PDB file of N, CA, C and O in Angstrom:
ATOM      1  N   MET A   1     247.383  67.589  61.926  1.00  0.00           N
ATOM      2  CA  MET A   1     248.691  68.109  61.906  1.00  0.00           C
ATOM      3  C   MET A   1     249.544  67.269  62.968  1.00  0.00           C
ATOM      4  O   MET A   1     249.082  67.081  64.094  1.00  0.00           O
ATOM      5  N   LYS A   2     250.740  66.787  62.611  1.00  0.00           N
ATOM      6  CA  LYS A   2     251.615  66.125  63.427  1.00  0.00           C
ATOM      7  C   LYS A   2     252.245  66.912  64.343  1.00  0.00           C
ATOM      8  O   LYS A   2     252.656  67.922  63.772  1.00  0.00           O
ATOM      9  N   THR A   3     252.548  66.909  65.676  1.00  0.00           N
ATOM     10  CA  THR A   3     253.408  67.535  66.453  1.00  0.00           C
ATOM     11  C   THR A   3     254.629  66.810  66.826  1.00  0.00           C
ATOM     12  O   THR A   3     254.501  65.670  67.272  1.00  0.00           O
ATOM     13  N   TYR A   4     255.943  67.390  66.685  1.00  0.00           N
ATOM     14  CA  TYR A   4     257.215  66.836  67.214  1.00  0.00           C
ATOM     15  C   TYR A   4     257.647  67.658  68.146  1.00  0.00           C
ATOM     16  O   TYR A   4     257.786  68.845  67.851  1.00  0.00           O
ATOM     17  N   SER A   5     257.935  67.218  69.399  1.00  0.00           N
ATOM     18  CA  SER A   5     258.444  67.998  70.644  1.00  0.00           C
ATOM     19  C   SER A   5     259.795  67.647  70.671  1.00  0.00           C
ATOM     20  O   SER A   5     260.170  66.521  70.346  1.00  0.00           O
ATOM     21  N   VAL A   6     260.636  68.630  71.075  1.00  0.00           N
ATOM     22  CA  VAL A   6     262.044  68.509  71.554  1.00  0.00           C
ATOM     23  C   VAL A   6     262.145  68.910  72.962  1.00  0.00           C
ATOM     24  O   VAL A   6     262.006  70.067  73.358  1.00  0.00           O
ATOM     25  N   VAL A   7     262.375  67.979  73.629  1.00  0.00           N
ATOM     26  CA  VAL A   7     262.308  67.863  75.278  1.00  0.00           C
ATOM     27  C   VAL A   7     263.509  67.434  75.885  1.00  0.00           C
ATOM     28  O   VAL A   7     264.010  66.352  75.580  1.00  0.00           O
ATOM     29  N   PRO A   8     264.108  68.332  76.876  1.00  0.00           N
ATOM     30  CA  PRO A   8     265.169  67.819  77.541  1.00  0.00           C
ATOM     31  C   PRO A   8     264.943  66.519  78.488  1.00  0.00           C
ATOM     32  O   PRO A   8     263.829  66.290  78.959  1.00  0.00           O
ATOM     33  N   ASN A   9     266.079  65.667  78.746  1.00  0.00           N
ATOM     34  CA  ASN A   9     265.725  64.729  79.740  1.00  0.00           C
ATOM     35  C   ASN A   9     265.767  65.434  81.186  1.00  0.00           C
ATOM     36  O   ASN A   9     265.906  66.655  81.253  1.00  0.00           O
ATOM     37  N   VAL A  10     265.645  64.643  82.338  1.00  0.00           N
ATOM     38  CA  VAL A  10     265.528  65.199  83.706  1.00  0.00           C
ATOM     39  C   VAL A  10     266.611  66.013  84.102  1.00  0.00           C
ATOM     40  O   VAL A  10     266.409  67.031  84.764  1.00  0.00           O
ATOM     41  N   ASP A  11     267.863  65.621  83.722  1.00  0.00           N
ATOM     42  CA  ASP A  11     269.123  66.357  84.122  1.00  0.00           C
ATOM     43  C   ASP A  11     269.585  67.318  82.975  1.00  0.00           C
ATOM     44  O   ASP A  11     270.554  68.051  83.172  1.00  0.00           O
ATOM     45  N   VAL A  12     268.965  67.331  81.870  1.00  0.00           N
ATOM     46  CA  VAL A  12     269.115  68.200  80.774  1.00  0.00           C
ATOM     47  C   VAL A  12     270.559  67.730  80.155  1.00  0.00           C
ATOM     48  O   VAL A  12     271.336  68.544  79.656  1.00  0.00           O
ATOM     49  N   SER A  13     270.818  66.393  80.240  1.00  0.00           N
ATOM     50  CA  SER A  13     272.044  65.891  79.580  1.00  0.00           C
ATOM     51  C   SER A  13     271.768  65.368  78.107  1.00  0.00           C
ATOM     52  O   SER A  13     272.689  65.140  77.323  1.00  0.00           O
ATOM     53  N   GLY A  14     270.636  65.223  77.840  1.00  0.00           N
ATOM     54  CA  GLY A  14     270.146  64.747  76.466  1.00  0.00           C
ATOM     55  C   GLY A  14     268.745  65.326  76.157  1.00  0.00           C
ATOM     56  O   GLY A  14     268.004  65.856  76.984  1.00  0.00           O
ATOM     57  N   TRP A  15     268.511  65.156  74.923  1.00  0.00           N
ATOM     58  CA  TRP A  15     267.317  65.787  74.418  1.00  0.00           C
ATOM     59  C   TRP A  15     266.463  64.730  73.605  1.00  0.00           C
ATOM     60  O   TRP A  15     267.060  63.938  72.875  1.00  0.00           O
ATOM     61  N   PHE A  16     265.197  64.697  73.701  1.00  0.00           N
ATOM     62  CA  PHE A  16     264.385  63.603  73.180  1.00  0.00           C
ATOM     63  C   PHE A  16     263.502  64.450  71.998  1.00  0.00           C
ATOM     64  O   PHE A  16     263.151  65.627  72.087  1.00  0.00           O
ATOM     65  N   VAL A  17     263.272  63.630  70.999  1.00  0.00           N
ATOM     66  CA  VAL A  17     262.409  64.189  69.995  1.00  0.00           C
ATOM     67  C   VAL A  17     261.118  63.125  69.907  1.00  0.00           C
ATOM     68  O   VAL A  17     261.159  61.961  69.509  1.00  0.00           O
ATOM     69  N   LYS A  18     259.959  63.873  70.399  1.00  0.00           N
ATOM     70  CA  LYS A  18     258.887  63.000  70.540  1.00  0.00           C
ATOM     71  C   LYS A  18     257.857  63.370  69.532  1.00  0.00           C
ATOM     72  O   LYS A  18     257.704  64.549  69.215  1.00  0.00           O
ATOM     73  N   LEU A  19     257.073  62.318  68.964  1.00  0.00           N
ATOM     74  CA  LEU A  19     256.017  62.482  67.934  1.00  0.00           C
ATOM     75  C   LEU A  19     254.698  62.390  68.824  1.00  0.00           C
ATOM     76  O   LEU A  19     254.455  61.363  69.457  1.00  0.00           O
ATOM     77  N   GLU A  20     253.913  63.420  68.850  1.00  0.00           N
ATOM     78  CA  GLU A  20     252.667  63.568  69.378  1.00  0.00           C
ATOM     79  C   GLU A  20     252.848  63.315  70.828  1.00  0.00           C
ATOM     80  O   GLU A  20     252.019  62.572  71.354  1.00  0.00           O
ATOM     81  N   ASN A  21     253.858  63.844  71.610  1.00  0.00           N
ATOM     82  CA  ASN A  21     254.206  63.760  72.947  1.00  0.00           C
ATOM     83  C   ASN A  21     254.044  62.246  73.562  1.00  0.00           C
ATOM     84  O   ASN A  21     253.604  62.104  74.703  1.00  0.00           O
ATOM     85  N   VAL A  22     254.387  61.217  72.820  1.00  0.00           N
ATOM     86  CA  VAL A  22     254.456  59.969  73.181  1.00  0.00           C
ATOM     87  C   VAL A  22     255.851  59.356  73.487  1.00  0.00           C
ATOM     88  O   VAL A  22     256.784  60.068  73.862  1.00  0.00           O
ATOM     89  N   ALA A  23     255.959  58.089  73.326  1.00  0.00           N
ATOM     90  CA  ALA A  23     257.351  57.574  73.549  1.00  0.00           C
ATOM     91  C   ALA A  23     258.321  58.382  72.614  1.00  0.00           C
ATOM     92  O   ALA A  23     257.907  58.840  71.549  1.00  0.00           O
ATOM     93  N   PRO A  24     259.634  58.551  73.036  1.00  0.00           N
ATOM     94  CA  PRO A  24     260.568  59.212  72.293  1.00  0.00           C
ATOM     95  C   PRO A  24     261.080  58.614  70.902  1.00  0.00           C
ATOM     96  O   PRO A  24     261.479  57.450  70.869  1.00  0.00           O
ATOM     97  N   GLU A  25     261.070  59.363  69.819  1.00  0.00           N
ATOM     98  CA  GLU A  25     261.684  58.625  68.666  1.00  0.00           C
ATOM     99  C   GLU A  25     263.013  58.554  68.635  1.00  0.00           C
ATOM    100  O   GLU A  25     263.489  57.509  68.191  1.00  0.00           O
ATOM    101  N   ASP A  26     263.923  59.613  69.083  1.00  0.00           N
ATOM    102  CA  ASP A  26     265.310  59.487  69.227  1.00  0.00           C
ATOM    103  C   ASP A  26     265.840  60.311  70.537  1.00  0.00           C
ATOM    104  O   ASP A  26     265.070  61.088  71.100  1.00  0.00           O
ATOM    105  N   VAL A  27     267.075  60.133  70.971  1.00  0.00           N
ATOM    106  CA  VAL A  27     267.578  61.031  71.861  1.00  0.00           C
ATOM    107  C   VAL A  27     268.893  61.453  71.342  1.00  0.00           C
ATOM    108  O   VAL A  27     269.666  60.700  70.750  1.00  0.00           O
ATOM    109  N   TYR A  28     269.109  62.723  71.601  1.00  0.00           N
ATOM    110  CA  TYR A  28     270.430  63.501  71.091  1.00  0.00           C
ATOM    111  C   TYR A  28     271.140  64.082  72.279  1.00  0.00           C
ATOM    112  O   TYR A  28     270.521  64.430  73.285  1.00  0.00           O
ATOM    113  N   GLU A  29     272.525  64.193  72.151  1.00  0.00           N
ATOM    114  CA  GLU A  29     273.236  64.837  73.074  1.00  0.00           C
ATOM    115  C   GLU A  29     273.163  66.381  73.303  1.00  0.00           C
ATOM    116  O   GLU A  29     273.262  67.001  74.362  1.00  0.00           O
ATOM    117  N   ALA A  30     272.937  66.895  71.875  1.00  0.00           N
ATOM    118  CA  ALA A  30     272.858  68.375  71.715  1.00  0.00           C
ATOM    119  C   ALA A  30     271.509  68.776  71.337  1.00  0.00           C
ATOM    120  O   ALA A  30     270.802  68.155  70.544  1.00  0.00           O
ATOM    121  N   LYS A  31     271.198  69.820  71.930  1.00  0.00           N
ATOM    122  CA  LYS A  31     269.806  70.468  71.722  1.00  0.00           C
ATOM    123  C   LYS A  31     269.660  70.828  70.160  1.00  0.00           C
ATOM    124  O   LYS A  31     268.630  70.576  69.535  1.00  0.00           O
ATOM    125  N   ASP A  32     270.773  71.434  69.599  1.00  0.00           N
ATOM    126  CA  ASP A  32     270.811  71.902  68.226  1.00  0.00           C
ATOM    127  C   ASP A  32     270.543  70.580  67.182  1.00  0.00           C
ATOM    128  O   ASP A  32     269.858  70.688  66.165  1.00  0.00           O
ATOM    129  N   ASP A  33     271.098  69.515  67.544  1.00  0.00           N
ATOM    130  CA  ASP A  33     270.903  68.163  66.830  1.00  0.00           C
ATOM    131  C   ASP A  33     269.636  67.679  66.963  1.00  0.00           C
ATOM    132  O   ASP A  33     269.120  67.116  65.997  1.00  0.00           O
ATOM    133  N   ALA A  34     268.988  67.811  68.084  1.00  0.00           N
ATOM    134  CA  ALA A  34     267.547  67.575  68.238  1.00  0.00           C
ATOM    135  C   ALA A  34     266.596  68.176  67.518  1.00  0.00           C
ATOM    136  O   ALA A  34     265.686  67.572  66.950  1.00  0.00           O
ATOM    137  N   ILE A  35     266.789  69.560  67.508  1.00  0.00           N
ATOM    138  CA  ILE A  35     265.928  70.414  66.890  1.00  0.00           C
ATOM    139  C   ILE A  35     265.999  70.121  65.293  1.00  0.00           C
ATOM    140  O   ILE A  35     265.030  69.905  64.565  1.00  0.00           O
ATOM    141  N   ALA A  36     267.266  70.160  64.942  1.00  0.00           N
ATOM    142  CA  ALA A  36     267.604  69.916  63.380  1.00  0.00           C
ATOM    143  C   ALA A  36     266.837  68.618  62.945  1.00  0.00           C
ATOM    144  O   ALA A  36     266.249  68.676  61.865  1.00  0.00           O
ATOM    145  N   ALA A  37     266.781  67.500  63.639  1.00  0.00           N
ATOM    146  CA  ALA A  37     266.205  66.284  63.514  1.00  0.00           C
ATOM    147  C   ALA A  37     264.683  66.522  63.475  1.00  0.00           C
ATOM    148  O   ALA A  37     264.045  66.125  62.499  1.00  0.00           O
ATOM    149  N   ALA A  38     264.039  67.191  64.560  1.00  0.00           N
ATOM    150  CA  ALA A  38     262.727  67.401  64.550  1.00  0.00           C
ATOM    151  C   ALA A  38     262.098  68.222  63.216  1.00  0.00           C
ATOM    152  O   ALA A  38     261.061  67.968  62.603  1.00  0.00           O
ATOM    153  N   VAL A  39     262.988  69.193  63.000  1.00  0.00           N
ATOM    154  CA  VAL A  39     262.545  69.998  61.919  1.00  0.00           C
ATOM    155  C   VAL A  39     262.475  69.086  60.573  1.00  0.00           C
ATOM    156  O   VAL A  39     261.533  69.145  59.784  1.00  0.00           O
ATOM    157  N   GLN A  40     263.580  68.251  60.424  1.00  0.00           N
ATOM    158  CA  GLN A  40     263.577  67.547  59.329  1.00  0.00           C
ATOM    159  C   GLN A  40     262.321  66.389  59.061  1.00  0.00           C
ATOM    160  O   GLN A  40     261.755  66.088  58.010  1.00  0.00           O
ATOM    161  N   MET A  41     262.156  65.938  60.282  1.00  0.00           N
ATOM    162  CA  MET A  41     260.847  65.037  60.413  1.00  0.00           C
ATOM    163  C   MET A  41     259.645  65.774  60.052  1.00  0.00           C
ATOM    164  O   MET A  41     258.799  65.260  59.320  1.00  0.00           O
ATOM    165  N   ALA A  42     259.525  66.909  60.508  1.00  0.00           N
ATOM    166  CA  ALA A  42     258.421  67.709  60.279  1.00  0.00           C
ATOM    167  C   ALA A  42     258.293  68.128  58.921  1.00  0.00           C
ATOM    168  O   ALA A  42     257.197  68.106  58.360  1.00  0.00           O
ATOM    169  N   LYS A  43     259.326  68.504  58.359  1.00  0.00           N
ATOM    170  CA  LYS A  43     259.342  68.894  56.774  1.00  0.00           C
ATOM    171  C   LYS A  43     259.075  67.802  56.103  1.00  0.00           C
ATOM    172  O   LYS A  43     258.467  68.052  55.062  1.00  0.00           O
ATOM    173  N   GLU A  44     259.307  66.579  56.299  1.00  0.00           N
ATOM    174  CA  GLU A  44     258.860  65.368  55.442  1.00  0.00           C
ATOM    175  C   GLU A  44     257.555  64.827  55.861  1.00  0.00           C
ATOM    176  O   GLU A  44     257.070  63.851  55.290  1.00  0.00           O
ATOM    177  N   ASN A  45     256.981  65.417  56.823  1.00  0.00           N
ATOM    178  CA  ASN A  45     255.443  64.883  57.174  1.00  0.00           C
ATOM    179  C   ASN A  45     254.463  66.212  57.341  1.00  0.00           C
ATOM    180  O   ASN A  45     253.642  66.350  58.247  1.00  0.00           O
ATOM    181  N   THR A  46     254.704  67.089  56.355  1.00  0.00           N
ATOM    182  CA  THR A  46     253.753  68.344  56.506  1.00  0.00           C
ATOM    183  C   THR A  46     252.267  67.983  56.150  1.00  0.00           C
ATOM    184  O   THR A  46     252.017  67.049  55.388  1.00  0.00           O
ATOM    185  N   PRO A  47     251.368  68.694  56.682  1.00  0.00           N
ATOM    186  CA  PRO A  47     251.651  69.593  57.692  1.00  0.00           C
ATOM    187  C   PRO A  47     251.876  69.209  59.104  1.00  0.00           C
ATOM    188  O   PRO A  47     251.242  68.356  59.725  1.00  0.00           O
ATOM    189  N   SER A  48     252.927  69.990  59.570  1.00  0.00           N
ATOM    190  CA  SER A  48     253.505  69.507  60.955  1.00  0.00           C
ATOM    191  C   SER A  48     254.008  70.784  61.833  1.00  0.00           C
ATOM    192  O   SER A  48     254.191  71.909  61.368  1.00  0.00           O
ATOM    193  N   MET A  49     254.179  70.437  63.048  1.00  0.00           N
ATOM    194  CA  MET A  49     254.677  71.567  63.908  1.00  0.00           C
ATOM    195  C   MET A  49     255.861  70.926  64.688  1.00  0.00           C
ATOM    196  O   MET A  49     255.928  69.714  64.893  1.00  0.00           O
ATOM    197  N   VAL A  50     256.849  71.881  65.132  1.00  0.00           N
ATOM    198  CA  VAL A  50     257.883  71.465  65.974  1.00  0.00           C
ATOM    199  C   VAL A  50     257.797  72.398  67.219  1.00  0.00           C
ATOM    200  O   VAL A  50     257.754  73.626  67.138  1.00  0.00           O
ATOM    201  N   GLU A  51     257.777  71.704  68.347  1.00  0.00           N
ATOM    202  CA  GLU A  51     257.634  72.560  69.611  1.00  0.00           C
ATOM    203  C   GLU A  51     258.918  72.286  70.460  1.00  0.00           C
ATOM    204  O   GLU A  51     259.224  71.121  70.713  1.00  0.00           O
ATOM    205  N   ILE A  52     259.633  73.274  70.880  1.00  0.00           N
ATOM    206  CA  ILE A  52     260.836  73.293  71.368  1.00  0.00           C
ATOM    207  C   ILE A  52     260.480  73.579  72.930  1.00  0.00           C
ATOM    208  O   ILE A  52     259.959  74.675  73.134  1.00  0.00           O
ATOM    209  N   MET A  53     260.674  72.807  73.973  1.00  0.00           N
ATOM    210  CA  MET A  53     260.491  72.959  75.292  1.00  0.00           C
ATOM    211  C   MET A  53     261.565  73.105  76.083  1.00  0.00           C
ATOM    212  O   MET A  53     262.640  72.691  75.647  1.00  0.00           O
ATOM    213  N   ASP A  54     261.512  73.691  77.341  1.00  0.00           N
ATOM    214  CA  ASP A  54     262.618  73.954  78.334  1.00  0.00           C
ATOM    215  C   ASP A  54     262.487  72.888  79.269  1.00  0.00           C
ATOM    216  O   ASP A  54     261.611  72.047  79.069  1.00  0.00           O
ATOM    217  N   LYS A  55     263.301  72.795  80.352  1.00  0.00           N
ATOM    218  CA  LYS A  55     263.469  71.600  81.233  1.00  0.00           C
ATOM    219  C   LYS A  55     262.186  71.562  82.028  1.00  0.00           C
ATOM    220  O   LYS A  55     261.984  70.473  82.564  1.00  0.00           O
ATOM    221  N   ASN A  56     261.214  72.550  82.246  1.00  0.00           N
ATOM    222  CA  ASN A  56     259.999  72.619  82.859  1.00  0.00           C
ATOM    223  C   ASN A  56     258.869  72.068  81.930  1.00  0.00           C
ATOM    224  O   ASN A  56     257.709  72.050  82.342  1.00  0.00           O
ATOM    225  N   HIS A  57     259.197  71.611  80.660  1.00  0.00           N
ATOM    226  CA  HIS A  57     258.114  71.343  79.580  1.00  0.00           C
ATOM    227  C   HIS A  57     257.373  72.507  79.199  1.00  0.00           C
ATOM    228  O   HIS A  57     256.227  72.305  78.798  1.00  0.00           O
ATOM    229  N   ASN A  58     257.851  73.839  79.248  1.00  0.00           N
ATOM    230  CA  ASN A  58     257.009  74.869  78.781  1.00  0.00           C
ATOM    231  C   ASN A  58     257.567  75.146  77.365  1.00  0.00           C
ATOM    232  O   ASN A  58     258.773  75.248  77.139  1.00  0.00           O
ATOM    233  N   VAL A  59     256.529  75.269  76.362  1.00  0.00           N
ATOM    234  CA  VAL A  59     256.994  75.686  74.943  1.00  0.00           C
ATOM    235  C   VAL A  59     257.702  76.914  74.975  1.00  0.00           C
ATOM    236  O   VAL A  59     257.159  77.924  75.424  1.00  0.00           O
ATOM    237  N   ILE A  60     258.896  76.923  74.527  1.00  0.00           N
ATOM    238  CA  ILE A  60     259.583  78.203  74.341  1.00  0.00           C
ATOM    239  C   ILE A  60     259.532  78.806  72.855  1.00  0.00           C
ATOM    240  O   ILE A  60     259.730  79.993  72.596  1.00  0.00           O
ATOM    241  N   GLU A  61     259.250  77.850  71.963  1.00  0.00           N
ATOM    242  CA  GLU A  61     259.408  78.101  70.649  1.00  0.00           C
ATOM    243  C   GLU A  61     258.564  77.046  69.728  1.00  0.00           C
ATOM    244  O   GLU A  61     258.493  75.852  70.019  1.00  0.00           O
ATOM    245  N   GLU A  62     257.892  77.662  68.506  1.00  0.00           N
ATOM    246  CA  GLU A  62     257.071  76.790  67.909  1.00  0.00           C
ATOM    247  C   GLU A  62     257.327  77.109  66.307  1.00  0.00           C
ATOM    248  O   GLU A  62     257.254  78.251  65.851  1.00  0.00           O
ATOM    249  N   LYS A  63     257.611  76.037  65.583  1.00  0.00           N
ATOM    250  CA  LYS A  63     257.831  76.126  64.096  1.00  0.00           C
ATOM    251  C   LYS A  63     256.641  75.299  63.440  1.00  0.00           C
ATOM    252  O   LYS A  63     256.214  74.248  63.919  1.00  0.00           O
ATOM    253  N   ARG A  64     256.124  75.944  62.203  1.00  0.00           N
ATOM    254  CA  ARG A  64     255.103  75.163  61.587  1.00  0.00           C
ATOM    255  C   ARG A  64     255.625  74.995  60.087  1.00  0.00           C
ATOM    256  O   ARG A  64     256.165  75.943  59.516  1.00  0.00           O
ATOM    257  N   PHE A  65     255.443  73.732  59.457  1.00  0.00           N
ATOM    258  CA  PHE A  65     255.810  73.343  58.309  1.00  0.00           C
ATOM    259  C   PHE A  65     254.718  72.808  57.490  1.00  0.00           C
ATOM    260  O   PHE A  65     254.945  72.396  56.352  1.00  0.00           O
TER     261      PHE A  65
END
């Protein structure tokens, strides 16, 4: 199962979408845009999971596809 993470940058001015917690796939200005992109990637690559993290990198929400 692939895991896509939505993680804020250091000052929470942008949001990264990462695959398997490695180098960022993309960066977005809005959290909602990053989540939508991660969900789309996960749906295209099922089985997958999206983890949405806070600024301390704690998982606050998980979605499975």
